[in-house]
C-alpha positions in Angstrom: 2.8 16.0 7.6 2.3 14.7 10.9 -1.2 15.0 12.5 -1.0 16.3 16.0 -3.9 14.4 17.5 -2.4 11.2 16.6 1.1 12.1 17.6 -0.3 13.0 21.2 -2.0 9.6 21.2 1.2 7.6 20.3 2.6 9.6 23.4 -0.2 8.7 25.5 0.1 5.1 24.5 3.7 5.0 25.7 3.0 6.5 28.9 0.4 4.1 29.3 2.7 1.4 28.9 5.0 3.2 31.7 1.7 3.0 34.0 1.3 -0.7 33.5 4.7 -1.4 34.8 4.6 1.2 37.6 1.2 -0.6 38.9 0.6 -4.5 38.8 3.9 -5.4 37.3 5.8 -3.4 40.0 3.6 -3.5 43.0 2.0 -6.7 42.2 -1.7 -8.0 41.0 -4.8 -7.0 43.2 -6.2 -10.4 44.2 -9.6 -11.3 43.0 -12.1 -10.5 45.6 -15.8 -9.8 45.9 -16.6 -6.0 44.7 -18.6 -5.3 47.9 -15.8 -6.0 50.1 -13.1 -4.5 47.7 -10.8 -1.7 49.4 -10.7 1.2 47.6 -7.1 1.0 47.0 -7.7 -2.2 45.4 -10.4 -0.8 43.2 -8.3 2.3 42.1 -5.2 0.2 41.5 -7.4 -2.0 39.2 -8.9 1.0 37.4 -5.8 2.4 36.3 -4.3 -1.1 35.2 -7.5 -1.3 32.9 -6.9 2.1 31.7 -3.3 1.9 30.7 -3.8 -1.8 29.3 -5.0 -0.4 26.2 -1.4 1.3 25.3 0.0 -1.5 23.3 -3.2 -1.7 21.3 -3.7 1.7 20.5 0.0 1.9 19.3 -1.0 -0.9 16.7 -4.2 0.9 15.8 -2.3 4.1 14.9 -0.1 2.0 12.5 -3.0 0.3 10.9 -4.9 3.8 10.6 -2.4 5.2 8.5 -0.9 1.8 7.2 2.6 0.8 7.0 4.8 1.6 4.3 7.4 -1.1 4.6 10.9 -0.3 3.3 14.6 -1.6 4.4 15.0 2.0 6.1 12.0 1.0 8.5 13.5 -2.3 9.4 16.9 -0.9 9.9 15.7 2.2 12.0 14.0 -0.1 14.7 17.1 -2.2 14.7 19.3 0.7 15.1 17.0 1.9 17.9 17.3 -1.0 19.7 21.2 -1.4 19.3 21.6 2.5 20.0 19.7 2.0 23.6 21.3 -1.3 24.5 25.0 0.0 23.9 23.6 3.1 25.9 22.5 1.1 28.9 25.6 -1.0 28.7 27.7 1.9 29.1 25.6 3.3 31.8 25.7 0.0 33.7 29.4 -0.2 33.5 29.8 3.5 34.6 27.6 2.9 37.6 29.3 -0.3 38.6 25.8 -2.3 38.2 26.3 -6.0 37.4 25.2 -6.7 33.6 23.1 -10.2 33.5 24.7 -13.1 32.0 23.0 -13.8 28.7 21.1 -10.6 28.6 21.5 -10.2 24.9 19.3 -13.3 24.3 16.4 -11.4 26.0 16.9 -8.7 23.3 17.5 -10.9 20.1 15.0 -13.6 21.4 12.5 -11.7 23.6 9.9 -13.5 25.6 8.8 -10.5 27.9 10.2 -7.1 27.9 11.0 -6.6 24.2 8.5 -9.1 23.0 6.8 -6.1 21.2 9.6 -5.8 19.1 9.8 -9.0 17.3 5.9 -9.1 17.1 6.0 -5.4 15.6 8.7 -6.3 13.1 6.9 -9.4 12.0 3.7 -7.3 11.4 6.1 -4.9 9.5 7.4 -7.6 7.1 3.9 -9.0 6.5 2.4 -5.5 6.2 2.8 -5.6 2.2 0.4 -8.7 2.1 -2.1 -7.1 4.4 -2.0 -3.7 2.4 -2.7 -5.6 -0.9 -5.6 -7.8 0.8 -7.1 -4.5 2.0 -6.7 -2.8 -1.4 -8.6 -5.8 -3.2 -11.2 -7.1 -0.9 -14.7 -5.4 -0.8 -16.1 -3.8 2.5 -18.4 -6.7 3.0 -15.8 -9.4 2.6 -13.5 -7.2 4.8 -16.3 -6.8 7.8 -17.0 -10.5 7.4 -13.4 -11.4 7.9 -12.9 -9.1 11.2 -16.1 -10.6 12.7 -14.8 -14.0 12.3 -11.3 -13.1 13.5 -12.1 -11.3 16.6 -14.9 -14.2 17.5 -12.0 -16.5 17.1 -9.8 -14.2 19.1 -12.4 -14.3 22.1 -13.1 -17.7 22.2 -9.4 -19.1 21.3 -7.4 -16.4 22.3 -9.3 -15.0 25.6 -11.7 -17.6 26.9 -8.8 -20.0 26.4 -5.4 -20.1 24.7 -6.0 -22.4 22.1 -4.3 -20.0 19.6 -1.2 -19.7 21.7 -1.2 -15.8 21.1 -0.8 -15.4 25.0 -3.5 -12.9 25.6 -2.0 -10.7 22.8 1.6 -11.1 23.0 1.8 -12.3 19.6 1.8 -10.9 15.9 -1.6 -12.7 15.3 -3.2 -10.1 17.5 -1.2 -7.3 16.0 -2.4 -8.5 12.4 -6.0 -8.2 13.6 -5.8 -4.9 15.2 -3.8 -3.6 12.1 -6.7 -4.9 9.8 -9.3 -3.4 12.1 -7.8 0.0 12.0 -7.5 -0.1 8.3 -11.1 -0.9 8.2 -12.3 2.1 10.6 -10.2 4.2 8.4 -11.7 3.1 5.1 -15.0 2.3 5.8 -16.5 3.1 9.3 -19.1 5.7 9.0 -21.9 4.6 11.7 -20.2 6.9 14.2 -19.5 9.9 11.8 -21.7 12.1 13.9 -20.3 11.4 17.2 -17.7 13.7 18.6 -14.5 13.2 20.4 -16.1 13.5 23.9 -18.8 10.8 23.2 -16.1 8.2 22.3 -13.9 9.2 25.3 -17.1 8.3 27.3 -17.5 4.9 25.6 -13.8 4.6 26.6 -14.3 5.0 30.0 -17.3 2.9 30.1 -15.4 -0.1 28.7 -12.5 0.8 31.2 -15.2 0.6 33.9 -16.4 -2.5 32.7 -13.1 -4.2 32.6 -12.5 -3.0 36.2 -15.8 -4.4 37.5 -15.5 -7.7 35.9 -11.7 -8.2 36.8 -13.3 -9.3 40.2 -15.9 -11.7 38.7 -14.4 -15.2 39.6 -15.9 -17.3 36.7 -14.5 -15.0 33.9 -10.7 -14.9 32.6 -8.7 -11.7 33.9 -10.2 -8.6 31.8 -6.5 -7.3 31.9 -5.4 -9.0 28.6 -4.8 -7.2 25.2 -7.3 -9.8 23.8 -10.2 -9.1 26.2 -13.1 -7.7 24.3 -13.6 -4.5 26.5 -10.0 -4.0 26.3 -10.1 -4.2 22.5 -13.1 -2.0 22.3 -11.7 0.6 24.6 -8.5 0.7 22.4 -11.0 1.4 19.3 -12.8 4.1 21.2 -9.7 6.0 22.3 -8.3 5.8 18.7 -11.6 7.2 17.5 -11.8 9.8 20.1 -8.6 11.2 19.2 -9.3 10.8 15.3 -11.9 13.5 15.8 -9.5 16.0 17.4 -8.0 18.7 15.3 -5.1 20.9 16.4 -1.3 21.2 15.4 1.3 21.6 17.8 5.1 21.4 16.8 5.8 20.7 20.5 3.7 17.5 20.4 5.3 16.4 17.1 8.5 17.1 18.2 8.1 14.9 21.3 6.0 12.2 19.5 8.9 11.7 16.8 10.7 10.2 19.8 8.0 8.4 21.6 9.2 4.7 21.0 12.3 5.4 22.9 10.4 5.5 26.3 9.5 1.9 25.6 12.8 0.9 24.4 14.6 2.4 27.4 12.4 1.0 30.3 11.6 -2.2 28.7 15.2 -3.1 28.0 16.5 -5.9 30.4 19.0 -3.7 31.6 16.6 -1.0 32.8 13.3 -2.6 33.5 14.4 -3.7 36.9 15.7 -0.4 38.0 12.6 1.4 37.1 10.5 -1.1 39.0 12.8 -0.7 42.0 12.1 3.1 41.4 8.7 2.9 41.5 8.4 0.6 44.5 10.6 3.0 46.6 8.4 5.9 45.7 5.0 3.9 46.6 6.8 2.8 49.7 7.7 6.5 50.6 4.3 8.0 49.7 1.6 5.3 50.1 -1.1 4.4 47.7 -3.0 7.7 47.8 -0.2 10.0 46.9 1.3 7.4 44.5 -1.7 7.7 42.2 -0.6 11.5 41.8 3.3 11.3 42.1 3.8 8.4 39.9 2.2 10.0 36.6 4.8 13.1 37.2 7.6 10.7 37.5 6.6 9.1 34.4 6.3 12.1 32.5 9.8 13.3 33.5 11.2 9.9 32.8 9.5 10.0 29.4 10.7 13.5 28.3 14.3 12.5 29.6 14.1 9.4 27.2 12.7 11.8 24.4 15.8 14.5 25.0 18.3 11.4 24.5 16.5 10.0 21.5 17.2 13.4 19.9 21.1 12.2 20.2 20.1 8.9 18.6 18.5 11.0 15.6 21.5 13.1 15.4 23.6 10.0 14.6 20.8 8.3 12.4 19.8 11.2 10.1 23.5 11.7 8.9 23.9 7.9 8.2 20.7 7.7 6.0 22.3 10.6 3.7 25.4 8.4 2.9 24.8 7.7 -0.8 25.0 3.7 -0.3 22.8 3.6 2.5 20.5 6.2 0.9 20.2 3.8 -1.9 19.8 0.6 0.2 17.1 2.4 2.3 15.3 3.5 -0.6 14.0 -0.1 -1.4 10.4 -0.7 -0.5 9.2 -4.0 0.6 5.6 -3.8 -1.1 
């Protein structure tokens, strides 16, 4: 049974990724300047960038909270989704007469940006049996000590410098740490058991505020990275805030079952440029203040369209899974 609170968080995380690509990615980064001389526009844009940067981390934390149960079906499901949307976007590009970039398939099969999340998540998925076995057999004390050492290393060699070569969190190593952190929180975290959802939301916005202010401090690396301590903490607090919520909604569950399509569509190399161009055009027409209001509505509409299209994919995928040979193949578990 899907828990609507986490399903809603899954949707929120995907919309946050849309927000990232509608802000600094589309409009350009805000320059580093002194906070006291900072224009309101730059502060607001930076705040929303720090707010939305948690989206990827949160998505991985949700996987860790429930634990990945790896199977061949899961790997084929992710691959089928990538194939479905790539073919769909190729057909749409041809129908509209839009050029298809030379070698675009390499950006999908061997992604550097855009679909980087797919390759990193698939590696996490493949490694999850080992991670799950570790969680099942390690003591809480040893687990906690490992996490402390891991995230200290991430801060010093993944944030303050990139000695670990994890590119600010664009790497499976970062995903492994977040996955294990969420498993620990689900199994052993009791210190915040008396805190309510709004307490964790306040802590989340406090971390976002810290990230925003420290973005303009010149002697620190940028705070808009997945490995930034305040971003990791904000991601955890948002996860814990939603974990305290209790409600059930068929609409939320129905939408969230297709939430991943939002990422797959707009981050595809055939669509990302169009998405960015559209957001730039809206910004040019509205100005920054109205853009803050209009762009979330556009992103909601875009997300809803992706979800509706994904129901077509599910209409193809579900019968395929019921073919006897395929059903036996998909029943093979990896851990």
